[in-house]
C-alpha positions, 0 to 999 in steps of 0.5 A: 595684593592683586585686584581682579576687575571682572563682571563675570562672577564665575570667572572672577571667583575662579581667578581669586581662588587660583591666585590665593591657591598660588600664594597671592592675596587677591580681591575681586570687583564686579565694576569700576566703581567698586574698584576705584573705591577700594583704591582709596584704602590702598594700592595693589601690586597688580591689576587684572582688568577685564575690558568689557565691564558694565558702566565704565569699560576697562580701557577707560579704567586703564586710562584713568589709572595711567593718567593718575600719578598715584596709580600709573606705575601699577602693572596691569594685565588685560583680560580680553575676549578672543579676537578683540585685536583692536582692544588689545593693541589699544590697551598695550599702547595705553600702558597695559603690561600684558594681556590674556584672552578668554577662555584661559587656563589658571596656570597660564594666568598665574605664570603671566602674573609672575612674569609681569611682577618680576619685571617690576622687581628692583634690579640689582644689576642691569648691565648684563641681560640674558634671554636664552643664549643671547647676552647683552652688556650695556656697559661695554655695548656688546652682544653675544649670540651663544659664544659669538660676538654680534656687531649691531648698529646703534638702533639695533642695539637699542631695539634688542635691549628694549626687547630683552629688558621687557622679556616675555612682554608683548611690545606693540609696534607703536611703543617700540617706534616711540621708544627707539625712534622717538615719539616724533618719528615720521618715517615708515613703520616698515623701519621697525620690521627691517630692523627686526629682520636684521637683528634676527639675521645677525643673531642667527639661530638665536634670532628666533627668540624674537617672536612676532605677535601677529597684528600687535608687535614683538616679544622677546622670549623670557629671561633665563 
């Protein structure tokens, strides 16, 4: 079941129709109160959350979800107005899994939803990950770009693994810094950029799989 919290009736009904057509069960809510009331009856597999809501706004709703042990693991995709970069970054740093800007195509929306849901599926084997022609073996601590082994530092390896294990998902700079260098890291944020550049260089032509999302962070191309 997917819940869509969106106050625009036309958008909400279009999303619900598209999701049902794609084979999902879906329910729509026009505000936070109706959404939280429904949560008492059961939890969804994913939430599509508009930021600009009447009354309690979407970022507040997101914080409430992530602060509650019962709902913090529900994946959330934010629906945002075009150009609201600050809200996007804030939402991702608060725990949102992805975002999509309005206006959006329903095919893109369904694709994003499937990508996030795949991320939450139980993984049978996390020892080896692939993204395009990049392969990482966590057990042997080895990386290949195509058929060539790539020698990485410990931090480069950790950064690449973090990107590949969240393939297709935008990770903000702050989230990457916290994950790789620790929440108490007090060095310059340029440290992340330097490591990204080094990773791309060592991966050669395959390094383009690491995408820069301007003003937000980085994303690894989808797993194959």
